[in-house]
N, C-alpha and C positions, 0 to 999 in steps of 0.2 A: 434234691431228690423230690419227685412228685409221684403220688400214688393213684392219681386219677387215671382211669383206663385210657389206653391209647386211642380207643375208638371215640373218646370224647375230648380230644386234645383241644379243638377250637370250635366255638359256636358263635355264629354271627347273627345279626337280625334280632337280637333280644329286645323285648318290649318290657320296660320297668313297670311295675305295678303302679298305676296312675294315682291311686288314692293314698299311697304311701304306707308306712308302717311296717313292723317286722312280721307280723303274723301271716300276712298275705303277700309278702314280698316275693318277687320272682326268683325261685331257687336257681342259683348258678351251678352248673354241672360239669364245666369243662376247665382246663388249665388256663386257656385264653377266652375271654368272654367279651364280645363286643355289643354294647347296648346301643341300638340305632334308634329306638323310640323312647323318649322320656317326655310324654305329653303334658306333664304337670311338674312344677317345681317339687322337689323331694319325692318323686316317684322312686319306688324301692326295689332293691335286689338284695339277695341274701347269699352269703358265702357257705360253702360246705362246712361240715363239722371240722373244727380245728384238730388236726392230727399232726404231731411234731414232723416237720420236714415237708408238709404239704405247702404248696403255693398256688394261688389263683391270681391271674392278671385280669383287670377290668378296664376296658377302654369305653369311656362315655362319649359317644358321637351323637347322642341325642340333642334335642333343642334346649333342654333345661338340666340344671344340676340334679343329680340322683343322691339318694340316701343308701349307703351300703351298710348292711347289718351282718352281724355274726349270727351263727345258729346258737340259740340259747343253751348253756350259759356262757358261750364264749365271748370275749371282749375284742375290741380292735383298738390298739394303742391305749389300753386301759379304760376305754369307754364302754359301758354296759351294752350288752347285745341289744336291748330293747331301745336304746338311744341311737346307735349307729353313728356313722360319720358321712359328712357330705363330700361329694366328688363332683366337682364343676364340670360343665360341658368341655369337651375338647381335652380332658385330662385322662391319662393313663395311670393306673396304680397296680402295683404288684403287692399282694398280701401274703405275708410269710407266717406260717405257724411256727412260732418260736418255742412252744411248749406251754404247758400248764393252761391250755385253753385260751391263749392270747395270740391274736393275729397282730403283726406288726406291718404298717403301711408304708411302702416307698412310693411317693407321689411324684409324677413327671412335673417339669417346670410349666 
């Protein structure tokens, strides 16, 4: 189940925030999000608020690894929202909100 509006199912051409960090991270608004520009290592993006049943997929097609953050106070695989998790270039991950403000990540090979 996904509750992100159908008008926002897929967004391509996303630029991750070059300076990194959660506060100014590029907000992801779609079910499927394709990051095409990651001009610096750890450029950042931020998932929507974790609502049970919500999922967001992030494809990193940028030149560098990105840092994916939760919206505070959400966690990703138990990692604090202010820390985030790294997602290497060329990787696709689906983040599932499993409840209690925790995103669980399923990462491609």
